[in-house]
C-alpha positions, 0 to 999 in steps of 0.5 A: 768181497764184491759189494752188493749191486746197485739199487733195490731193483737188483736185490729182489729175486731173481737177483743179479748177484749170481750173474756177477759171478760169471766171468763173462759178465765182469764188464757189466759188474764193473759198469754197475759199480761205476754207476753205483759210485756216481749215484752215491757221490750225487754226481748226476751228470756222470751217473747218466753217462754211467747208465748209458755205459752199463746198457752199452756193456750189456749189449756188447757182452751179449752180442759177443756171447751170441757170436754176432758181429757189430760195428763198435762205433754204432750208437746206443739205440742201434746197438740195442736194436741189434741185440733185440733182433739177435734175441728174437725180441725185436718188435718186428719179429713178435706177433703178440701185441702186448709183448710187441708193445713192451719191446717197443717201449724198451727200444723207446726208453733206450733211445730216450736214455741215449738222448738224455746222455748226449744232451745233458750228461758230461759224456761230451764235455760241458760249457760254462753256461750248461745247467746242472742235471737234477738227481731225479733225472739221473736216478730215472736213467739209472733205473732204466739202465738197470731194468734193461740190463736185467731184462736182456740178461734174463732173456738171454739166459732163458732162451739160449744155451751154448752148444757145439756142432758135436752136440746137435741131434738129428732134429737140430741138424735137420733144422740147421739144414732147413735154415741153410736152404731158406737162406738161399745158400748153395755152397757152404764153402763160401760161408766164412766170407759172407754175412750169410753165416751170421744170418744162419746162426741167428735164425738157428738160435731163434728156432732152437734156443741153441747158439752155435758159434759161426765156426761150428755152423760152417764146420757142421754144414761142411760135414753134412755135405760130405755125408751127402745130407745137403 
């Protein structure tokens, strides 16, 4: 039986206990177990490393689910930035000031977590004169990581539902056509070989709350063209 997720944060409704049952989040479950173990052992340095790894795993898992490509070598703030844009949570895309501040604060927190991880954790090895990181710092990093993980997953689950090109109704197909036109595309034949396909997929998801795999976007546009609707 899988043990309870770490920290009381995960034990209040809506709990992430149910989330861990989904196979697509297995990497996150493993990352949270590692963080829980490091905190239980009182290993502050490794706990900070594990906290950063949990957020990284969350971003990469959700970006993969959204069919958004990313450079696996980018740093944690840039990775978070890419996810918030894909989920339409990026500060630049939000008009309400309060929500804008909240999202900007999340980006600031993750930037600080990345700095703490690089400067004080054991992620890059430690010299003989390195000072020990206090446990209260590690717990703060853990709570930030847990809060962001929960926020990103809930945002993803609330805004996004998966579908295929065959599930689109007339209105949704019309929106896809509009997105394609606004993107400046003139020939869908070239989409598989450009970044335009990802831009169209993200814009469509933001407007409809539906995520189409890039292949489905391309094939749907091709079928619409053959039907004389483009």
